[in-house]
ROVO-94206 format. One record per residue: residue in one letter; y, x, z of N, C-alpha, C, O in turn. Coordinates in Angstrom, 1 decimal. Example, Ala and Ser with C-alpha at 12.3 -4.5 7.8 and 13.67 -1.06 7.14 Angstrom:
PT   koldren      npy      npx      npz     capy     capx     capz      cpy      cpx      cpz      opy      opx      opz
PT         A     -5.7     13.2      7.8     -4.5     12.3      7.8     -3.3     13.2      7.8     -3.3     14.2      8.5
PT         S     -2.2     12.8      7.1     -1.1     13.7      7.1      0.0     12.9      7.9      1.1     13.4      8.0
This chain:
PT   koldren      npy      npx      npz     capy     capx     capz      cpy      cpx      cpz      opy      opx      opz
PT         M    183.0    102.0    303.3    184.1    101.5    302.6    183.6    100.2    301.9    182.6    100.2    301.2
PT         T    184.4     99.1    301.9    184.1     97.8    301.4    184.6     97.8    299.9    185.8     98.2    299.6
PT         T    183.8     97.4    299.0    184.1     97.3    297.6    184.9     96.0    297.3    184.9     95.1    298.2
PT         T    185.5     95.9    296.1    186.2     94.7    295.7    185.3     93.5    295.7    185.7     92.5    296.2
PT         L    184.1     93.6    295.2    183.2     92.5    295.1    182.7     92.1    296.5    182.5     90.9    296.7
PT         Q    182.6     93.0    297.4    182.2     92.7    298.8    183.3     91.9    299.4    183.1     91.0    300.2
PT         R    184.6     92.3    299.1    185.7     91.5    299.7    185.8     90.1    299.1    186.1     89.2    299.8
PT         V    185.5     90.0    297.8    185.5     88.7    297.1    184.4     87.8    297.8    184.7     86.7    298.1
PT         A    183.2     88.4    298.0    182.2     87.6    298.6    182.5     87.2    300.0    182.1     86.2    300.5
PT         A    183.3     88.0    300.7    183.7     87.7    302.1    184.9     86.6    302.1    185.3     86.2    303.2
PT         G    185.4     86.3    300.9    186.4     85.2    300.9    187.8     85.7    300.9    188.7     85.0    301.2
PT         D    188.0     87.0    300.7    189.3     87.6    300.7    190.1     87.2    299.4    189.7     87.7    298.4
PT         A    191.1     86.4    299.6    191.8     85.9    298.4    192.5     87.0    297.6    192.5     86.9    296.4
PT         A    193.0     88.0    298.3    193.6     89.1    297.6    192.6     89.9    296.8    193.0     90.5    295.8
PT         A    191.4     89.9    297.2    190.3     90.7    296.5    190.1     90.1    295.1    189.8     90.8    294.2
PT         V    190.2     88.8    294.9    190.0     88.2    293.6    191.1     88.7    292.6    190.7     89.1    291.5
PT         Q    192.3     88.8    293.1    193.4     89.3    292.2    193.1     90.8    292.0    193.3     91.3    290.8
PT         D    192.7     91.5    293.0    192.4     93.0    292.8    191.3     93.1    291.8    191.4     94.1    290.9
PT         C    190.3     92.3    291.8    189.2     92.4    290.9    189.6     92.1    289.4    189.3     92.9    288.5
PT         I    190.5     91.1    289.3    191.0     90.8    288.0    191.9     92.0    287.5    191.8     92.4    286.3
PT         D    192.7     92.5    288.4    193.6     93.6    288.0    192.8     94.9    287.6    193.1     95.6    286.6
PT         R    191.8     95.1    288.4    191.0     96.4    288.2    190.0     96.3    287.0    189.9     97.3    286.3
PT         Y    189.4     95.1    286.8    188.3     95.0    285.8    188.7     94.1    284.6    187.8     93.8    283.8
PT         G    189.9     93.5    284.6    190.3     92.6    283.6    190.2     93.3    282.2    189.8     92.6    281.2
PT         G    190.6     94.5    282.1    190.5     95.2    280.8    189.1     95.4    280.3    188.9     95.2    279.1
PT         L    188.2     95.7    281.2    186.8     95.9    280.8    186.2     94.5    280.3    185.6     94.5    279.3
PT         V    186.5     93.5    281.1    186.0     92.2    280.7    186.6     91.7    279.4    185.9     91.1    278.5
PT         Y    187.9     91.9    279.3    188.6     91.5    278.1    188.1     92.2    276.8    187.9     91.6    275.8
PT         T    187.8     93.5    277.0    187.3     94.3    275.8    185.9     93.8    275.4    185.6     93.6    274.2
PT         L    185.0     93.5    276.4    183.7     93.0    276.1    183.8     91.6    275.4    183.1     91.3    274.4
PT         A    184.7     90.8    275.9    184.9     89.4    275.3    185.4     89.5    273.9    184.9     88.8    273.0
PT         R    186.3     90.4    273.6    186.8     90.6    272.3    185.8     91.0    271.3    185.7     90.6    270.2
PT         R    184.9     91.9    271.8    183.8     92.3    270.9    182.7     91.3    270.7    182.1     91.2    269.6
PT         M    182.5     90.4    271.6    181.4     89.5    271.6    181.8     88.0    271.1    180.9     87.2    270.8
PT         C    183.1     87.7    271.2    183.5     86.4    270.8    183.9     86.3    269.3    184.6     87.2    268.8
PT         P    183.3     85.3    268.6    183.6     85.3    267.2    185.0     84.9    266.8    185.5     85.3    265.7
PT         Q    185.6     84.2    267.7    187.0     83.7    267.4    187.9     84.1    268.5    187.6     84.0    269.7
PT         G    189.1     84.6    268.1    190.1     85.1    269.1    190.5     84.1    270.2    190.7     84.4    271.3
PT         A    190.5     82.8    269.8    191.0     81.8    270.7    190.0     81.6    271.9    190.4     81.2    273.0
PT         E    188.7     82.0    271.7    187.7     81.8    272.7    187.7     83.0    273.7    187.1     82.9    274.8
PT         V    188.4     84.1    273.4    188.4     85.2    274.3    188.9     84.9    275.7    188.3     85.3    276.7
PT         D    190.1     84.2    275.7    190.6     83.9    277.1    189.7     83.0    277.9    189.5     83.2    279.1
PT         D    189.1     82.0    277.2    188.1     81.2    277.9    186.9     82.0    278.4    186.5     81.8    279.5
PT         A    186.5     82.9    277.6    185.3     83.7    278.0    185.7     84.6    279.2    184.9     84.7    280.1
PT         V    186.8     85.2    279.2    187.3     86.1    280.3    187.3     85.2    281.6    186.9     85.7    282.6
PT         Q    187.9     84.0    281.5    188.0     83.2    282.6    186.6     82.8    283.1    186.3     82.8    284.3
PT         E    185.7     82.5    282.2    184.3     82.1    282.6    183.6     83.3    283.3    182.9     83.1    284.3
PT         V    183.9     84.5    282.8    183.3     85.7    283.4    183.8     85.9    284.9    183.0     86.1    285.8
PT         F    185.1     85.8    285.1    185.6     86.0    286.4    185.1     84.8    287.4    185.0     85.1    288.6
PT         I    185.0     83.6    286.9    184.4     82.6    287.7    183.0     82.9    288.1    182.6     82.7    289.3
PT         E    182.2     83.4    287.2    180.8     83.8    287.5    180.8     85.0    288.5    180.0     85.0    289.4
PT         L    181.7     85.9    288.3    181.8     87.0    289.3    182.1     86.5    290.7    181.5     87.0    291.7
PT         W    183.0     85.6    290.8    183.4     85.0    292.1    182.1     84.3    292.7    181.9     84.5    293.9
PT         R    181.4     83.6    291.9    180.1     83.0    292.4    179.1     83.9    292.8    178.3     83.7    293.8
PT         K    178.9     85.1    292.1    177.8     86.0    292.3    178.2     87.3    293.0    177.4     88.2    293.1
PT         A    179.4     87.3    293.6    179.9     88.5    294.2    179.0     88.9    295.4    178.8     90.1    295.6
PT         E    178.4     88.0    296.1    177.6     88.3    297.2    176.3     89.0    296.8    175.6     89.7    297.6
PT         R    175.9     89.0    295.5    174.7     89.6    295.0    174.9     91.1    294.8    173.9     91.9    294.6
PT         Y    176.1     91.5    294.7    176.4     92.9    294.4    176.0     93.8    295.6    176.3     93.6    296.7
PT         D    175.3     94.9    295.2    174.8     95.9    296.2    175.3     97.3    295.7    174.8     97.7    294.7
PT         P    176.2     97.9    296.4    176.7     99.2    295.9    175.7    100.3    295.9    175.9    101.3    295.3
PT         N    174.5    100.1    296.6    173.5    101.1    296.6    172.6    101.0    295.3    171.9    102.0    295.0
PT         I    172.8    100.0    294.6    172.0     99.8    293.3    172.8    100.2    292.1    172.2    100.9    291.2
PT         A    174.0     99.8    292.0    174.8    100.1    290.8    176.3    100.2    291.2    176.7     99.6    292.2
PT         E    177.0    100.8    290.4    178.5    100.9    290.5    179.0     99.5    290.3    178.4     98.7    289.6
PT         E    180.2     99.2    290.9    180.8     97.9    290.7    181.1     97.6    289.2    180.9     96.4    288.8
PT         S    181.6     98.5    288.5    181.9     98.3    287.1    180.6     98.0    286.3    180.7     97.2    285.3
PT         V    179.5     98.6    286.6    178.2     98.3    285.9    177.8     96.9    286.2    177.4     96.2    285.3
PT         F    177.9     96.5    287.5    177.5     95.1    287.8    178.4     94.1    287.1    177.9     93.1    286.6
PT         I    179.7     94.4    287.1    180.6     93.4    286.4    180.4     93.4    284.9    180.4     92.3    284.3
PT         A    180.1     94.5    284.3    179.8     94.5    282.9    178.5     93.8    282.6    178.4     93.0    281.6
PT         M    177.5     93.9    283.5    176.2     93.2    283.3    176.5     91.6    283.4    175.9     90.9    282.6
PT         I    177.2     91.2    284.4    177.5     89.8    284.5    178.3     89.3    283.3    178.0     88.2    282.8
PT         A    179.3     90.1    282.9    180.1     89.7    281.7    179.3     89.6    280.5    179.4     88.6    279.8
PT         R    178.4     90.5    280.3    177.6     90.5    279.1    176.7     89.3    279.1    176.6     88.6    278.0
PT         R    176.0     89.0    280.2    175.2     87.8    280.3    175.9     86.5    280.0    175.5     85.6    279.3
PT         R    177.1     86.4    280.6    177.9     85.2    280.4    178.4     85.0    279.0    178.4     83.9    278.5
PT         L    178.8     86.1    278.4    179.2     86.1    277.0    178.1     85.8    276.0    178.3     85.1    275.0
PT         I    176.9     86.3    276.3    175.7     85.9    275.5    175.5     84.4    275.6    175.2     83.7    274.6
PT         D    175.5     83.9    276.8    175.3     82.4    277.0    176.4     81.6    276.3    176.1     80.6    275.7
PT         M    177.6     82.1    276.3    178.7     81.4    275.6    178.4     81.5    274.1    178.7     80.5    273.4
PT         Q    178.0     82.6    273.5    177.7     82.7    272.1    176.6     81.7    271.7    176.7     81.0    270.7
PT         R    175.6     81.6    272.5    174.5     80.7    272.2    175.0     79.3    272.2    174.6     78.5    271.4
PT         R    175.8     78.9    273.2    176.3     77.6    273.3    177.2     77.2    272.1    177.1     76.1    271.6
PT         L    178.0     78.2    271.7    178.8     78.0    270.5    178.0     77.8    269.2    178.3     77.0    268.4
PT         A    177.0     78.6    269.1    176.1     78.5    268.0    175.4     77.2    267.9    175.2     76.6    266.8
PT         R    175.0     76.7    269.0    174.3     75.3    269.0    175.3     74.3    268.6    174.9     73.3    268.0
PT         H    176.6     74.4    268.9    177.5     73.4    268.6    178.4     73.7    267.4    179.4     73.0    267.1
PT         A    178.1     74.7    266.7    178.8     75.1    265.5    178.8     74.0    264.5    177.8     73.5    264.2
PT         G    180.0     73.6    264.0    180.0     72.6    263.0    180.1     71.2    263.6    180.3     70.2    262.8
PT         A    179.9     71.1    264.9    179.9     69.7    265.5    181.4     69.3    265.6    182.2     70.1    266.0
PT         E    181.6     68.1    265.2    183.0     67.5    265.3    183.2     66.9    266.7    182.2     66.3    267.2
PT         D    184.4     67.0    267.2    184.7     66.4    268.5    184.7     64.9    268.3    185.2     64.3    267.3
PT         L    184.2     64.2    269.3    184.2     62.7    269.4    185.6     62.3    269.9    186.1     63.1    270.8
PT         P    186.1     61.2    269.6    187.3     60.7    270.2    187.1     60.5    271.6    186.0     60.2    272.1
PT         E    188.2     60.5    272.4    188.1     60.3    273.8    187.5     58.9    274.2    186.7     58.8    275.1
PT         S    187.8     57.9    273.4    187.1     56.6    273.6    186.8     56.0    272.3    187.6     56.1    271.3
PT         L    185.8     55.2    272.3    185.4     54.5    271.1    185.9     53.1    271.2    185.6     52.4    272.2
PT         E    186.7     52.7    270.2    187.2     51.3    270.3    186.2     50.3    269.8    185.4     50.6    268.9
PT         A    186.2     49.2    270.4    185.3     48.1    270.0    185.7     47.6    268.6    186.8     47.5    268.3
PT         T    184.7     47.3    267.8    185.0     46.8    266.5    184.4     45.4    266.4    183.6     45.0    267.2
PT         D    184.8     44.7    265.3    184.3     43.3    265.1    183.1     43.3    264.3    182.7     42.2    263.9
PT         V    182.5     44.5    264.0    181.3     44.5    263.2    180.1     44.1    264.0    179.9     44.5    265.1
PT         E    179.4     43.1    263.4    178.2     42.7    264.1    177.0     43.7    263.9    177.0     44.4    262.9
PT         P    176.2     43.8    264.9    175.0     44.7    264.7    174.2     44.3    263.6    174.0     43.1    263.3
PT         E    173.6     45.2    262.9    172.7     44.9    261.7    171.4     44.3    262.2    170.9     44.6    263.2
PT         S    170.9     43.3    261.4    169.6     42.7    261.7    168.6     43.7    261.2    168.9     44.7    260.6
PT         G    167.3     43.4    261.5    166.2     44.3    261.2    166.2     44.5    259.7    165.9     45.6    259.2
PT         A    166.4     43.5    258.9    166.3     43.6    257.4    167.5     44.4    256.9    167.3     45.3    256.0
PT         E    168.7     44.2    257.4    169.8     45.0    257.0    169.6     46.5    257.4    170.0     47.4    256.6
PT         L    169.1     46.7    258.6    168.9     48.1    259.0    167.8     48.8    258.1    168.0     49.9    257.8
PT         K    166.8     48.0    257.7    165.8     48.6    256.8    166.4     48.9    255.5    166.1     50.0    254.9
PT         D    167.3     48.0    255.0    168.0     48.3    253.7    168.9     49.5    253.8    169.0     50.3    252.9
PT         S    169.6     49.6    254.9    170.5     50.8    255.1    169.7     52.1    255.2    170.1     53.1    254.6
PT         A    168.6     52.0    255.8    167.7     53.2    255.9    167.2     53.6    254.5    167.1     54.8    254.2
PT         A    166.9     52.6    253.7    166.4     52.9    252.3    167.5     53.5    251.5    167.3     54.5    250.7
PT         V    168.7     53.0    251.7    169.9     53.6    250.9    170.1     55.0    251.4    170.3     55.9    250.5
PT         A    170.0     55.3    252.7    170.2     56.6    253.2    169.1     57.6    252.7    169.4     58.7    252.4
PT         E    167.9     57.1    252.7    166.8     57.9    252.2    167.0     58.3    250.7    166.7     59.4    250.3
PT         R    167.4     57.3    249.9    167.7     57.6    248.5    168.8     58.6    248.3    168.7     59.5    247.5
PT         A    169.8     58.4    249.1    170.9     59.4    249.0    170.5     60.8    249.4    170.8     61.8    248.8
PT         F    169.7     60.9    250.5    169.1     62.1    251.0    168.3     62.8    249.9    168.4     64.1    249.7
PT         K    167.6     62.1    249.1    166.7     62.6    248.1    167.5     63.1    246.9    167.0     63.9    246.1
PT         E    168.8     62.7    246.8    169.7     63.2    245.7    170.3     64.6    246.0    170.9     65.2    245.2
PT         L    170.1     65.0    247.3    170.6     66.4    247.6    169.8     67.5    247.0    168.6     67.2    246.6
PT         R    170.4     68.6    246.9    169.6     69.8    246.4    168.5     70.1    247.5    168.7     69.9    248.6
PT         P    167.4     70.6    247.0    166.3     70.9    247.9    166.6     71.8    249.1    166.2     71.5    250.2
PT         E    167.4     72.8    248.9    167.8     73.7    250.1    168.7     72.9    251.1    168.6     73.2    252.3
PT         Q    169.5     72.0    250.6    170.3     71.2    251.5    169.4     70.2    252.3    169.6     70.0    253.5
PT         Q    168.5     69.6    251.6    167.5     68.7    252.3    166.8     69.5    253.4    166.6     69.0    254.5
PT         K    166.3     70.7    253.1    165.5     71.5    254.0    166.4     71.8    255.3    165.9     71.6    256.4
PT         V    167.6     72.3    255.1    168.4     72.7    256.2    168.8     71.4    257.0    168.7     71.5    258.2
PT         L    169.1     70.3    256.4    169.5     69.1    257.1    168.3     68.5    257.9    168.4     68.0    259.0
PT         R    167.1     68.6    257.2    165.9     68.1    257.9    165.7     68.9    259.2    165.4     68.3    260.2
PT         L    165.8     70.2    259.1    165.5     71.1    260.3    166.6     70.8    261.3    166.3     70.9    262.5
PT         A    167.9     70.6    260.9    168.9     70.4    261.8    168.9     69.1    262.5    169.0     68.9    263.7
PT         V    168.7     68.0    261.7    168.8     66.6    262.2    167.4     66.2    262.8    167.4     65.8    264.0
PT         W    166.4     66.3    262.0    165.1     65.8    262.5    164.5     66.7    263.6    164.0     66.2    264.6
PT         D    164.6     68.0    263.4    164.0     68.9    264.4    165.0     69.4    265.4    164.6     70.0    266.4
PT         G    166.3     69.1    265.2    167.3     69.5    266.2    167.5     71.0    266.4    167.9     71.4    267.5
PT         L    167.3     71.7    265.3    167.4     73.2    265.4    168.9     73.6    265.2    169.6     72.9    264.4
PT         S    169.3     74.7    265.8    170.6     75.3    265.6    170.6     76.0    264.2    169.6     76.3    263.6
PT         H    171.9     76.2    263.8    172.0     77.0    262.5    171.3     78.3    262.6    170.7     78.8    261.7
PT         Q    171.5     79.0    263.8    170.9     80.3    264.0    169.4     80.2    263.9    168.8     81.1    263.2
PT         R    168.8     79.2    264.5    167.3     79.1    264.5    166.8     78.8    263.0    165.8     79.3    262.6
PT         I    167.6     77.9    262.3    167.2     77.6    260.9    167.2     78.9    260.1    166.4     79.1    259.3
PT         S    168.3     79.7    260.3    168.4     81.0    259.6    167.2     81.9    259.9    166.6     82.5    259.0
PT         E    166.8     81.9    261.1    165.6     82.7    261.5    164.3     82.2    260.8    163.5     83.0    260.3
PT         L    164.1     80.9    260.8    162.9     80.3    260.3    162.8     80.4    258.8    161.8     80.6    258.2
PT         T    164.0     80.2    258.1    164.0     80.2    256.7    164.2     81.5    256.0    163.9     81.7    254.8
PT         G    164.8     82.4    256.8    165.1     83.7    256.2    166.4     83.7    255.5    166.8     84.7    254.9
PT         L    167.1     82.6    255.5    168.4     82.5    254.8    169.5     83.1    255.7    169.4     83.0    257.0
PT         P    170.5     83.7    255.2    171.6     84.2    256.0    172.3     83.0    256.7    172.3     81.9    256.2
PT         L    172.8     83.3    257.9    173.4     82.2    258.7    174.5     81.5    258.0    174.6     80.3    258.0
PT         G    175.4     82.2    257.3    176.5     81.6    256.5    175.9     80.7    255.4    176.5     79.6    255.2
PT         T    174.8     81.0    254.8    174.2     80.2    253.8    173.7     78.9    254.4    173.8     77.8    253.8
PT         V    173.1     79.0    255.6    172.6     77.8    256.3    173.7     76.9    256.6    173.6     75.7    256.3
PT         K    174.8     77.4    257.1    176.0     76.6    257.4    176.6     75.9    256.2    177.0     74.8    256.2
PT         T    176.6     76.7    255.1    177.1     76.1    253.8    176.3     75.0    253.3    176.8     74.0    252.9
PT         H    174.9     75.2    253.3    174.0     74.1    252.9    174.2     72.9    253.7    174.2     71.8    253.2
PT         A    174.3     73.1    255.0    174.5     71.9    255.9    175.8     71.2    255.7    175.8     70.0    255.5
PT         R    176.9     72.0    255.6    178.2     71.4    255.3    178.3     70.6    254.0    178.7     69.5    253.9
PT         R    177.8     71.3    252.9    177.8     70.7    251.6    176.9     69.5    251.5    177.2     68.5    250.9
PT         G    175.7     69.6    252.2    174.8     68.5    252.2    175.4     67.3    252.9    175.2     66.1    252.3
PT         L    176.0     67.5    254.0    176.6     66.4    254.7    177.8     65.8    253.9    177.9     64.5    253.9
PT         H    178.5     66.6    253.3    179.7     66.1    252.5    179.1     65.3    251.3    179.7     64.2    251.0
PT         R    178.1     65.8    250.7    177.5     65.0    249.6    176.9     63.7    250.0    177.1     62.7    249.4
PT         L    176.2     63.7    251.2    175.7     62.4    251.7    176.8     61.4    252.0    176.7     60.3    251.7
PT         R    177.9     61.9    252.6    179.1     61.1    252.8    179.6     60.5    251.6    179.9     59.3    251.5
PT         E    179.7     61.3    250.5    180.1     60.7    249.2    179.1     59.7    248.7    179.5     58.6    248.2
PT         L    177.8     60.0    248.8    176.8     59.1    248.2    176.8     57.8    249.0    176.4     56.7    248.5
PT         L    177.1     57.8    250.3    177.0     56.6    251.1    178.3     55.8    251.2    178.3     54.8    251.9
PT         Q    179.3     56.2    250.5    180.5     55.4    250.4    180.2     54.1    249.7    179.5     54.2    248.7
PT         P    180.7     53.0    250.1    180.4     51.7    249.5    180.7     51.7    248.0    179.9     51.2    247.2
PT         S    181.7     52.4    247.5    182.1     52.3    246.1    181.0     53.1    245.3    180.7     52.7    244.2
PT         S    180.5     54.2    245.8    179.5     55.0    245.1    178.2     54.4    245.1    177.4     54.6    244.2
PT         R    177.9     53.6    246.2    176.6     52.9    246.3    176.4     51.9    245.2    175.4     51.7    244.5
PT         T    177.5     51.1    245.0    177.4     50.0    244.0    177.3     50.6    242.6    176.7     50.0    241.7
PT         S    178.1     51.7    242.3    178.0     52.3    241.0    176.7     53.0    240.7    176.2     53.0    239.6
PT         S    176.1     53.6    241.8    174.8     54.3    241.5    173.6     53.3    241.6    172.5     53.7    241.1
PT         A    173.8     52.1    242.0    172.8     51.1    242.1    172.8     50.2    240.9    172.2     49.2    240.9
PT         G    173.5     50.6    239.9    173.5     49.9    238.6    174.5     48.8    238.6    174.3     47.7    237.9
PT         G    175.6     48.9    239.3    176.7     48.0    239.2    176.7     47.0    240.4    177.6     46.1    240.4
PT         G    175.8     47.1    241.4    175.9     46.3    242.6    175.0     45.1    242.6    174.1     45.0    241.8
PT         A    175.3     44.1    243.5    174.6     42.9    243.8    173.2     42.9    243.2    172.5     41.9    243.3
């Protein structure tokens, strides 16, 4: 008797729909448990079924039941998705295209001055914000990895990063630079 996944691997178009109908509930339940936000559940389910379609030929009914194989593929794909989301947590989307501006590139001296201003602003942050931002920006670590290294809860790491970046943005605004530099010029 041919299994649903063996039919999928053989290119049977109806088998794909049969697989979704038969195992959609299982995959959806796993996705709901493992996805932090509800909007990502549908994307996760779709990714799992695409992965099943790609790996259907690897299924061997002599090794495991079809539902076990599908749950294993789903779990792996969902863990990969969680890791990817954790790496990009807090990242803002870039616009589709960057418009050219009339701003001239900074000269070496201006760049050095800008770096000094940024360094002074960074030093005004709270120590824990500095530590988290240093690990995130200079070392390129994810919030999860920073949490593991520092022993801080993940939410605390995210809060320090968000508040630190917000404070830097405030400190680097032209109006706050002139007032904190003793009135400017």
